[in-house]
C-alpha beads as a LAMMPS data file, in Angstrom:
LAMMPS data file: protein, C-alpha beads

404 atoms
402 bonds

1 atom types
1 bond types

-500.0 500.0 xlo xhi
-500.0 500.0 ylo yhi
-500.0 500.0 zlo zhi

Masses

1 110.0

Atoms # bond

1 1 1 -10.696 -18.253 -18.360
2 1 1 -11.472 -16.159 -15.451
3 1 1 -14.337 -16.848 -13.239
4 1 1 -16.349 -14.124 -11.642
5 1 1 -19.955 -12.589 -11.597
6 1 1 -20.705 -10.364 -14.359
7 1 1 -20.810 -6.903 -13.221
8 1 1 -23.430 -5.184 -14.551
9 1 1 -8.953 21.562 17.914
10 1 1 -6.803 24.089 21.107
11 1 1 -4.505 26.047 23.282
12 1 1 -0.711 25.479 22.823
13 1 1 0.420 24.181 26.081
14 1 1 3.576 22.488 27.405
15 1 1 1.555 19.475 27.932
16 1 1 0.472 19.484 24.395
17 1 1 4.036 19.821 23.247
18 1 1 5.045 16.817 25.142
19 1 1 2.384 15.153 24.201
20 1 1 3.047 15.651 20.365
21 1 1 6.871 14.610 21.242
22 1 1 5.585 11.272 22.638
23 1 1 3.540 10.632 19.712
24 1 1 6.258 11.492 17.455
25 1 1 8.614 8.803 19.716
26 1 1 6.207 6.212 19.339
27 1 1 6.047 6.626 15.575
28 1 1 9.813 6.368 15.033
29 1 1 10.124 3.662 17.266
30 1 1 7.439 1.435 15.614
31 1 1 9.402 2.672 12.066
32 1 1 12.528 1.310 13.241
33 1 1 11.143 -1.797 14.670
34 1 1 9.479 -2.826 11.340
35 1 1 12.288 -2.021 9.354
36 1 1 14.588 -4.020 11.461
37 1 1 12.385 -7.085 11.044
38 1 1 13.629 -9.739 8.708
39 1 1 11.000 -11.083 6.107
40 1 1 10.648 -14.683 5.849
41 1 1 11.557 -16.980 3.265
42 1 1 9.648 -17.759 0.408
43 1 1 9.669 -18.900 -3.132
44 1 1 11.443 -16.789 -5.499
45 1 1 8.425 -16.857 -7.666
46 1 1 5.575 -15.693 -5.232
47 1 1 3.676 -12.424 -5.482
48 1 1 1.963 -12.310 -1.970
49 1 1 -1.097 -10.118 -1.545
50 1 1 -2.644 -9.713 2.169
51 1 1 -6.491 -9.186 2.332
52 1 1 -7.922 -7.794 5.404
53 1 1 -11.477 -7.861 6.158
54 1 1 -12.161 -4.879 8.501
55 1 1 -13.234 -5.425 12.266
56 1 1 -14.711 -8.624 13.152
57 1 1 -15.712 -10.633 16.459
58 1 1 -16.630 -8.202 19.301
59 1 1 -15.815 -5.080 16.983
60 1 1 -19.058 -5.066 14.698
61 1 1 -18.060 -2.292 12.720
62 1 1 -20.650 0.417 11.787
63 1 1 -24.190 -1.210 12.397
64 1 1 -25.889 0.456 9.362
65 1 1 -29.404 1.580 9.431
66 1 1 -29.863 -1.228 12.328
67 1 1 -32.316 -3.303 9.520
68 1 1 -30.103 -5.954 9.042
69 1 1 -28.335 -8.450 11.077
70 1 1 -25.438 -8.464 9.151
71 1 1 -23.062 -5.461 10.117
72 1 1 -19.815 -3.910 8.393
73 1 1 -17.785 -6.859 9.867
74 1 1 -20.283 -9.184 8.019
75 1 1 -20.228 -7.656 4.719
76 1 1 -16.526 -6.661 4.446
77 1 1 -15.839 -10.533 5.268
78 1 1 -17.938 -11.835 2.660
79 1 1 -16.628 -9.541 0.200
80 1 1 -13.200 -10.108 1.504
81 1 1 -13.173 -13.685 1.044
82 1 1 -14.992 -13.497 -2.620
83 1 1 -11.777 -10.991 -3.635
84 1 1 -9.615 -13.953 -2.293
85 1 1 -11.374 -16.671 -3.921
86 1 1 -10.910 -14.618 -7.570
87 1 1 -7.411 -14.384 -7.171
88 1 1 -6.751 -17.903 -6.300
89 1 1 -8.554 -19.139 -8.989
90 1 1 -7.352 -17.426 -11.603
91 1 1 -3.646 -16.376 -10.416
92 1 1 -2.513 -19.597 -8.612
93 1 1 0.931 -18.475 -8.530
94 1 1 -0.101 -15.585 -6.068
95 1 1 -0.128 -16.485 -2.537
96 1 1 -3.219 -14.942 -0.587
97 1 1 -2.983 -14.285 3.142
98 1 1 -6.169 -13.405 5.163
99 1 1 -5.700 -11.394 8.392
100 1 1 -9.400 -13.397 9.038
101 1 1 -11.375 -15.868 7.496
102 1 1 -14.261 -15.754 9.965
103 1 1 -15.681 -13.920 13.057
104 1 1 -12.552 -13.306 14.829
105 1 1 -11.298 -10.121 16.233
106 1 1 -7.494 -9.562 14.920
107 1 1 -6.215 -6.334 16.719
108 1 1 -4.965 -3.518 14.368
109 1 1 -1.174 -4.397 15.127
110 1 1 -2.137 -8.144 14.289
111 1 1 -3.444 -7.153 10.978
112 1 1 0.003 -4.889 10.055
113 1 1 2.082 -7.676 11.824
114 1 1 0.593 -10.279 9.671
115 1 1 1.243 -8.292 6.216
116 1 1 4.557 -7.183 7.096
117 1 1 5.933 -10.921 8.526
118 1 1 4.529 -12.173 5.090
119 1 1 6.788 -9.717 3.221
120 1 1 3.825 -8.869 1.514
121 1 1 3.681 -7.130 -1.892
122 1 1 0.146 -5.627 -1.658
123 1 1 -2.529 -4.791 1.247
124 1 1 -5.731 -4.282 0.561
125 1 1 -8.255 -3.425 3.587
126 1 1 -11.680 -3.545 3.126
127 1 1 -14.666 -1.502 4.697
128 1 1 -17.935 -0.119 4.801
129 1 1 -18.752 3.583 5.170
130 1 1 -21.060 5.202 7.909
131 1 1 -22.184 9.110 8.077
132 1 1 -24.598 10.871 10.193
133 1 1 -26.089 12.267 7.203
134 1 1 -28.063 9.425 5.977
135 1 1 -28.360 10.817 2.515
136 1 1 -24.447 10.097 2.062
137 1 1 -23.528 7.571 -0.674
138 1 1 -20.532 6.170 -2.872
139 1 1 -17.324 4.280 -2.793
140 1 1 -14.040 5.598 -1.710
141 1 1 -10.373 4.313 -1.648
142 1 1 -7.668 5.340 1.031
143 1 1 -4.160 5.657 0.776
144 1 1 -1.678 6.551 3.508
145 1 1 -1.183 10.361 4.232
146 1 1 -2.478 13.601 6.178
147 1 1 -6.135 13.962 5.782
148 1 1 -7.142 16.858 3.359
149 1 1 -10.447 17.187 4.811
150 1 1 -12.363 17.100 8.223
151 1 1 -14.295 13.867 6.918
152 1 1 -11.545 12.039 5.925
153 1 1 -10.187 12.599 9.563
154 1 1 -13.426 11.471 11.014
155 1 1 -13.089 8.349 9.150
156 1 1 -9.931 7.305 10.208
157 1 1 -10.812 8.285 13.748
158 1 1 -13.901 6.016 13.707
159 1 1 -11.986 3.082 12.112
160 1 1 -8.908 3.486 14.406
161 1 1 -10.990 3.480 17.292
162 1 1 -10.905 -0.523 17.014
163 1 1 -7.929 0.169 19.165
164 1 1 -10.058 0.938 22.432
165 1 1 -11.751 -2.819 22.276
166 1 1 -8.383 -4.341 22.591
167 1 1 -6.918 -5.393 25.891
168 1 1 -3.786 -3.737 26.866
169 1 1 -4.111 -0.930 24.168
170 1 1 -2.271 1.516 26.312
171 1 1 0.775 -0.585 26.326
172 1 1 0.384 -1.793 22.343
173 1 1 -0.265 1.605 20.969
174 1 1 1.484 3.950 23.664
175 1 1 1.603 7.372 22.143
176 1 1 -0.847 6.409 19.518
177 1 1 -4.299 8.215 20.416
178 1 1 -7.164 7.582 17.595
179 1 1 -8.982 10.368 19.277
180 1 1 -5.999 12.836 18.624
181 1 1 -5.410 14.885 15.710
182 1 1 -2.043 15.078 16.686
183 1 1 -1.497 11.649 16.135
184 1 1 -2.335 12.001 12.422
185 1 1 0.234 14.882 11.642
186 1 1 2.865 12.833 13.141
187 1 1 1.879 10.079 10.964
188 1 1 2.755 12.614 7.877
189 1 1 6.071 12.552 9.208
190 1 1 7.002 9.112 7.709
191 1 1 7.592 9.193 4.171
192 1 1 5.593 6.507 2.255
193 1 1 7.967 5.045 -0.576
194 1 1 4.885 2.953 -1.690
195 1 1 2.615 6.047 -2.162
196 1 1 2.812 5.825 -5.917
197 1 1 2.046 2.295 -6.091
198 1 1 -0.679 2.865 -3.680
199 1 1 -1.967 5.589 -5.558
200 1 1 -2.081 3.560 -8.375
201 1 1 -4.013 0.792 -7.390
202 1 1 -6.553 2.886 -5.334
203 1 1 -7.169 4.335 -8.648
204 1 1 -7.921 0.857 -10.403
205 1 1 -10.115 0.342 -7.566
206 1 1 -12.070 3.535 -8.199
207 1 1 -12.147 3.075 -11.866
208 1 1 -13.836 -0.336 -11.398
209 1 1 -16.646 0.924 -8.846
210 1 1 -17.445 3.588 -11.355
211 1 1 -17.502 1.962 -14.554
212 1 1 -18.367 -1.645 -14.286
213 1 1 -20.414 -1.466 -11.041
214 1 1 -22.160 2.271 -11.530
215 1 1 -21.238 3.135 -7.951
216 1 1 -20.777 7.085 -6.989
217 1 1 -17.202 7.863 -7.474
218 1 1 -16.095 9.545 -4.229
219 1 1 -12.496 9.931 -5.251
220 1 1 -9.104 8.505 -4.075
221 1 1 -8.245 10.340 -0.822
222 1 1 -5.518 10.141 1.902
223 1 1 -5.762 9.675 5.799
224 1 1 -4.179 8.466 8.695
225 1 1 -5.710 5.106 8.656
226 1 1 -3.429 2.647 11.105
227 1 1 -3.507 -0.636 8.959
228 1 1 -2.120 1.540 5.881
229 1 1 0.203 3.680 7.669
230 1 1 2.546 1.124 9.033
231 1 1 2.591 -1.170 6.449
232 1 1 5.510 -1.912 4.593
233 1 1 4.207 -2.097 0.810
234 1 1 1.503 -0.316 -1.306
235 1 1 -1.559 -0.331 0.702
236 1 1 -5.044 0.690 0.339
237 1 1 -7.968 0.905 2.344
238 1 1 -11.494 0.392 0.300
239 1 1 -14.702 1.729 1.512
240 1 1 -17.437 -0.265 -0.221
241 1 1 -20.370 2.193 0.581
242 1 1 -22.836 3.686 3.182
243 1 1 -24.608 0.847 5.222
244 1 1 -26.029 4.096 6.990
245 1 1 -27.764 5.099 3.514
246 1 1 -30.739 2.841 3.261
247 1 1 -30.451 1.886 -0.648
248 1 1 -26.809 1.518 -0.530
249 1 1 -27.141 -0.504 2.551
250 1 1 -29.514 -2.800 0.569
251 1 1 -27.497 -3.355 -2.366
252 1 1 -23.936 -4.070 0.009
253 1 1 -25.996 -6.695 2.079
254 1 1 -27.534 -8.429 -1.274
255 1 1 -25.461 -11.341 -2.801
256 1 1 -25.571 -9.622 -6.182
257 1 1 -24.053 -6.301 -4.855
258 1 1 -21.448 -7.950 -2.867
259 1 1 -20.627 -10.255 -5.799
260 1 1 -20.492 -6.795 -8.009
261 1 1 -18.020 -5.317 -5.532
262 1 1 -15.650 -7.964 -5.094
263 1 1 -15.619 -8.551 -8.717
264 1 1 -14.489 -5.038 -9.066
265 1 1 -11.815 -5.137 -6.448
266 1 1 -10.648 -8.395 -8.155
267 1 1 -10.540 -6.549 -11.503
268 1 1 -8.309 -3.631 -10.042
269 1 1 -5.768 -6.127 -8.182
270 1 1 -5.790 -7.959 -11.806
271 1 1 -5.047 -4.242 -13.369
272 1 1 -2.259 -3.479 -11.110
273 1 1 -0.556 -6.885 -11.171
274 1 1 -0.503 -7.036 -14.878
275 1 1 1.139 -3.426 -15.046
276 1 1 3.658 -4.325 -12.443
277 1 1 4.448 -7.700 -14.595
278 1 1 3.872 -6.369 -17.878
279 1 1 0.942 -8.505 -18.488
280 1 1 3.134 -11.765 -18.008
281 1 1 2.564 -14.552 -15.684
282 1 1 5.127 -15.211 -13.187
283 1 1 7.917 -17.785 -14.130
284 1 1 7.823 -20.967 -12.214
285 1 1 11.473 -21.436 -12.902
286 1 1 12.365 -17.745 -11.759
287 1 1 15.516 -17.207 -9.991
288 1 1 17.796 -14.327 -8.105
289 1 1 19.967 -12.940 -10.271
290 1 1 23.428 -11.197 -9.756
291 1 1 23.683 -7.258 -9.806
292 1 1 24.272 -6.228 -13.468
293 1 1 25.454 -2.487 -14.025
294 1 1 25.857 -0.737 -17.410
295 1 1 27.705 2.263 -17.616
296 1 1 25.992 5.749 -18.514
297 1 1 25.065 5.695 -22.394
298 1 1 22.937 6.930 -25.083
299 1 1 19.787 6.317 -26.842
300 1 1 19.696 3.613 -29.372
301 1 1 19.260 6.246 -31.550
302 1 1 22.547 7.827 -30.801
303 1 1 20.721 10.624 -28.523
304 1 1 21.691 11.274 -24.849
305 1 1 18.059 11.018 -23.091
306 1 1 16.810 14.244 -21.634
307 1 1 17.944 14.325 -18.287
308 1 1 20.095 11.453 -17.875
309 1 1 23.152 13.974 -17.123
310 1 1 21.843 14.497 -13.855
311 1 1 21.440 10.740 -12.710
312 1 1 25.064 10.370 -10.956
313 1 1 26.908 7.002 -10.431
314 1 1 29.350 7.281 -7.779
315 1 1 31.403 4.761 -5.799
316 1 1 29.997 3.986 -2.526
317 1 1 32.858 1.766 -0.577
318 1 1 30.712 -0.256 1.358
319 1 1 27.905 0.912 4.263
320 1 1 24.734 2.836 3.016
321 1 1 23.828 3.736 -0.651
322 1 1 20.749 5.424 -2.287
323 1 1 19.423 4.383 -5.637
324 1 1 16.257 5.486 -7.760
325 1 1 14.108 2.407 -8.614
326 1 1 12.517 2.514 -11.988
327 1 1 10.742 -0.420 -12.655
328 1 1 9.757 -3.742 -11.595
329 1 1 8.733 -6.882 -13.547
330 1 1 7.899 -10.276 -12.462
331 1 1 10.165 -11.600 -15.781
332 1 1 13.479 -9.965 -16.448
333 1 1 13.246 -6.693 -18.988
334 1 1 15.757 -6.710 -21.887
335 1 1 17.786 -3.649 -21.377
336 1 1 16.969 -2.512 -24.515
337 1 1 13.238 -2.358 -23.938
338 1 1 11.600 0.889 -24.502
339 1 1 10.501 0.453 -21.073
340 1 1 13.761 1.922 -20.127
341 1 1 13.682 4.906 -22.413
342 1 1 16.938 4.881 -23.689
343 1 1 18.523 4.841 -20.365
344 1 1 21.530 2.499 -19.967
345 1 1 22.620 3.289 -16.651
346 1 1 20.698 0.510 -15.033
347 1 1 21.057 -2.061 -12.354
348 1 1 19.063 -5.063 -11.491
349 1 1 18.646 -6.933 -8.427
350 1 1 15.608 -9.444 -7.475
351 1 1 13.464 -9.174 -4.253
352 1 1 10.378 -10.502 -3.087
353 1 1 9.522 -12.417 -6.447
354 1 1 10.133 -9.541 -8.797
355 1 1 13.276 -8.075 -10.897
356 1 1 13.495 -4.564 -9.851
357 1 1 15.571 -2.113 -11.693
358 1 1 17.273 1.059 -10.430
359 1 1 19.300 3.757 -11.794
360 1 1 22.003 5.947 -10.111
361 1 1 24.252 5.477 -7.037
362 1 1 24.938 7.839 -4.351
363 1 1 25.847 7.947 -0.452
364 1 1 23.453 11.052 -0.401
365 1 1 19.771 10.624 0.306
366 1 1 19.316 13.996 -0.793
367 1 1 20.984 13.756 -4.319
368 1 1 18.934 10.541 -4.581
369 1 1 15.682 12.655 -4.222
370 1 1 17.214 15.070 -6.879
371 1 1 17.420 11.987 -9.316
372 1 1 14.266 10.417 -8.828
373 1 1 12.696 14.165 -9.521
374 1 1 15.004 14.058 -12.714
375 1 1 13.738 10.417 -13.808
376 1 1 10.175 11.449 -13.242
377 1 1 10.638 14.228 -15.639
378 1 1 11.981 11.813 -18.095
379 1 1 8.942 10.069 -17.962
380 1 1 9.557 7.484 -14.817
381 1 1 6.779 8.827 -12.965
382 1 1 6.778 5.921 -10.440
383 1 1 10.303 6.272 -9.618
384 1 1 11.000 6.119 -5.815
385 1 1 14.213 5.978 -3.505
386 1 1 15.572 2.709 -2.163
387 1 1 18.449 2.226 0.063
388 1 1 21.200 -0.865 0.298
389 1 1 23.562 -1.728 3.171
390 1 1 26.016 -3.285 1.062
391 1 1 24.106 -5.455 -1.089
392 1 1 21.155 -5.932 1.063
393 1 1 17.908 -3.559 0.803
394 1 1 17.193 -1.867 4.227
395 1 1 14.263 0.791 4.833
396 1 1 14.803 4.176 4.131
397 1 1 14.440 5.027 7.742
398 1 1 17.388 3.137 8.800
399 1 1 19.525 4.029 6.326
400 1 1 18.805 7.561 7.300
401 1 1 19.652 7.105 10.685
402 1 1 23.103 6.011 9.516
403 1 1 23.730 8.870 7.191
404 1 1 21.917 12.007 7.379

Bonds

1 1 1 2
2 1 2 3
3 1 3 4
4 1 4 5
5 1 5 6
6 1 6 7
7 1 7 8
8 1 9 10
9 1 10 11
10 1 11 12
11 1 12 13
12 1 13 14
13 1 14 15
14 1 15 16
15 1 16 17
16 1 17 18
17 1 18 19
18 1 19 20
19 1 20 21
20 1 21 22
21 1 22 23
22 1 23 24
23 1 24 25
24 1 25 26
25 1 26 27
26 1 27 28
27 1 28 29
28 1 29 30
29 1 30 31
30 1 31 32
31 1 32 33
32 1 33 34
33 1 34 35
34 1 35 36
35 1 36 37
36 1 37 38
37 1 38 39
38 1 39 40
39 1 40 41
40 1 41 42
41 1 42 43
42 1 43 44
43 1 44 45
44 1 45 46
45 1 46 47
46 1 47 48
47 1 48 49
48 1 49 50
49 1 50 51
50 1 51 52
51 1 52 53
52 1 53 54
53 1 54 55
54 1 55 56
55 1 56 57
56 1 57 58
57 1 58 59
58 1 59 60
59 1 60 61
60 1 61 62
61 1 62 63
62 1 63 64
63 1 64 65
64 1 65 66
65 1 66 67
66 1 67 68
67 1 68 69
68 1 69 70
69 1 70 71
70 1 71 72
71 1 72 73
72 1 73 74
73 1 74 75
74 1 75 76
75 1 76 77
76 1 77 78
77 1 78 79
78 1 79 80
79 1 80 81
80 1 81 82
81 1 82 83
82 1 83 84
83 1 84 85
84 1 85 86
85 1 86 87
86 1 87 88
87 1 88 89
88 1 89 90
89 1 90 91
90 1 91 92
91 1 92 93
92 1 93 94
93 1 94 95
94 1 95 96
95 1 96 97
96 1 97 98
97 1 98 99
98 1 99 100
99 1 100 101
100 1 101 102
101 1 102 103
102 1 103 104
103 1 104 105
104 1 105 106
105 1 106 107
106 1 107 108
107 1 108 109
108 1 109 110
109 1 110 111
110 1 111 112
111 1 112 113
112 1 113 114
113 1 114 115
114 1 115 116
115 1 116 117
116 1 117 118
117 1 118 119
118 1 119 120
119 1 120 121
120 1 121 122
121 1 122 123
122 1 123 124
123 1 124 125
124 1 125 126
125 1 126 127
126 1 127 128
127 1 128 129
128 1 129 130
129 1 130 131
130 1 131 132
131 1 132 133
132 1 133 134
133 1 134 135
134 1 135 136
135 1 136 137
136 1 137 138
137 1 138 139
138 1 139 140
139 1 140 141
140 1 141 142
141 1 142 143
142 1 143 144
143 1 144 145
144 1 145 146
145 1 146 147
146 1 147 148
147 1 148 149
148 1 149 150
149 1 150 151
150 1 151 152
151 1 152 153
152 1 153 154
153 1 154 155
154 1 155 156
155 1 156 157
156 1 157 158
157 1 158 159
158 1 159 160
159 1 160 161
160 1 161 162
161 1 162 163
162 1 163 164
163 1 164 165
164 1 165 166
165 1 166 167
166 1 167 168
167 1 168 169
168 1 169 170
169 1 170 171
170 1 171 172
171 1 172 173
172 1 173 174
173 1 174 175
174 1 175 176
175 1 176 177
176 1 177 178
177 1 178 179
178 1 179 180
179 1 180 181
180 1 181 182
181 1 182 183
182 1 183 184
183 1 184 185
184 1 185 186
185 1 186 187
186 1 187 188
187 1 188 189
188 1 189 190
189 1 190 191
190 1 191 192
191 1 192 193
192 1 193 194
193 1 194 195
194 1 195 196
195 1 196 197
196 1 197 198
197 1 198 199
198 1 199 200
199 1 200 201
200 1 201 202
201 1 202 203
202 1 203 204
203 1 204 205
204 1 205 206
205 1 206 207
206 1 207 208
207 1 208 209
208 1 209 210
209 1 210 211
210 1 211 212
211 1 212 213
212 1 213 214
213 1 214 215
214 1 215 216
215 1 216 217
216 1 217 218
217 1 218 219
218 1 219 220
219 1 220 221
220 1 221 222
221 1 222 223
222 1 223 224
223 1 224 225
224 1 225 226
225 1 226 227
226 1 227 228
227 1 228 229
228 1 229 230
229 1 230 231
230 1 231 232
231 1 232 233
232 1 233 234
233 1 234 235
234 1 235 236
235 1 236 237
236 1 237 238
237 1 238 239
238 1 239 240
239 1 240 241
240 1 241 242
241 1 242 243
242 1 243 244
243 1 244 245
244 1 245 246
245 1 246 247
246 1 247 248
247 1 248 249
248 1 249 250
249 1 250 251
250 1 251 252
251 1 252 253
252 1 253 254
253 1 254 255
254 1 255 256
255 1 256 257
256 1 257 258
257 1 258 259
258 1 259 260
259 1 260 261
260 1 261 262
261 1 262 263
262 1 263 264
263 1 264 265
264 1 265 266
265 1 266 267
266 1 267 268
267 1 268 269
268 1 269 270
269 1 270 271
270 1 271 272
271 1 272 273
272 1 273 274
273 1 274 275
274 1 275 276
275 1 276 277
276 1 277 278
277 1 278 279
278 1 279 280
279 1 280 281
280 1 281 282
281 1 282 283
282 1 283 284
283 1 284 285
284 1 285 286
285 1 286 287
286 1 287 288
287 1 288 289
288 1 289 290
289 1 290 291
290 1 291 292
291 1 292 293
292 1 293 294
293 1 294 295
294 1 295 296
295 1 296 297
296 1 297 298
297 1 298 299
298 1 299 300
299 1 300 301
300 1 301 302
301 1 302 303
302 1 303 304
303 1 304 305
304 1 305 306
305 1 306 307
306 1 307 308
307 1 308 309
308 1 309 310
309 1 310 311
310 1 311 312
311 1 312 313
312 1 313 314
313 1 314 315
314 1 315 316
315 1 316 317
316 1 317 318
317 1 318 319
318 1 319 320
319 1 320 321
320 1 321 322
321 1 322 323
322 1 323 324
323 1 324 325
324 1 325 326
325 1 326 327
326 1 327 328
327 1 328 329
328 1 329 330
329 1 330 331
330 1 331 332
331 1 332 333
332 1 333 334
333 1 334 335
334 1 335 336
335 1 336 337
336 1 337 338
337 1 338 339
338 1 339 340
339 1 340 341
340 1 341 342
341 1 342 343
342 1 343 344
343 1 344 345
344 1 345 346
345 1 346 347
346 1 347 348
347 1 348 349
348 1 349 350
349 1 350 351
350 1 351 352
351 1 352 353
352 1 353 354
353 1 354 355
354 1 355 356
355 1 356 357
356 1 357 358
357 1 358 359
358 1 359 360
359 1 360 361
360 1 361 362
361 1 362 363
362 1 363 364
363 1 364 365
364 1 365 366
365 1 366 367
366 1 367 368
367 1 368 369
368 1 369 370
369 1 370 371
370 1 371 372
371 1 372 373
372 1 373 374
373 1 374 375
374 1 375 376
375 1 376 377
376 1 377 378
377 1 378 379
378 1 379 380
379 1 380 381
380 1 381 382
381 1 382 383
382 1 383 384
383 1 384 385
384 1 385 386
385 1 386 387
386 1 387 388
387 1 388 389
388 1 389 390
389 1 390 391
390 1 391 392
391 1 392 393
392 1 393 394
393 1 394 395
394 1 395 396
395 1 396 397
396 1 397 398
397 1 398 399
398 1 399 400
399 1 400 401
400 1 401 402
401 1 402 403
402 1 403 404
């Protein structure tokens, strides 16, 4: 049985143009370095989630109303540790990695590096919000992307400003300027192949905050937070609420409030985890499987699936190939499962503790994107393009440098 609390902007000059090029150059170099970094060995039956308590050490985060000794760094840590405790207790097969477990100051780069080095399956960063408008309140969850509002941009700038507390930040983040809006436009150039999964988790978080804790739902938003823009996995940044709102600060500073919020995030993790694992626990004797390819075919009722004619299967003799991932599970899925919607052109591979299923095969990224669209119309709403170099999964940015 689960153990947890009961949750009742400027002129266009040559200098600006060069600045933008430096930003884009920095970002593209960072993408390539991350993609080239190999993941560590780990048991094939292990799902890894990285929990990131915002700020810490010499960075207190926002100070709230000033009525409490504890600041954002303390509240976010208390909630993060509680979320991790629930996961560890109820899902022992899941490895929880913390970017900090005490009052330390990991840099933003340290946090990203920790998640990528762990080859994590999920990244959750936990923060508290602030606003000059003391009446602002409610919870919101962010995924990577270009901000849709000035408020989202301001929030990202505020959180990314932790960079300025780091030693030698000019070298570590050359070209990345948290105060420059062009930085965030450049971030949007990166195609986030994990956006659908991130949005899915963020939706679960907001549903839990609204439905189980009764918090005002400020929605799922996009913004260029550093820690969720450079992680190579589904990633979200949670803003628990506004410490600058006296009533909400009282709630978030209370043990009950922190208990409710950590319980809600845990439940969102649980919903997400069960969805990708089809409600099954990870098998302790899971083992890597060989690629298995089935030729294009018909529905089991004899009908050709709508859109399946758009899914091509081309011979790619060595080198880079693109495919479209349509499903993942911590246990093998029978090819006759209704989850495949009658699509028989399916290949199975094993990666990071999960069985993953892809359709189509091509040497063209553009053709793969067209297949992604067709598969989404067929009902595979989370379909996304993946790349392989021979039989090794590689980052899309690396693949495209070689093929496009």
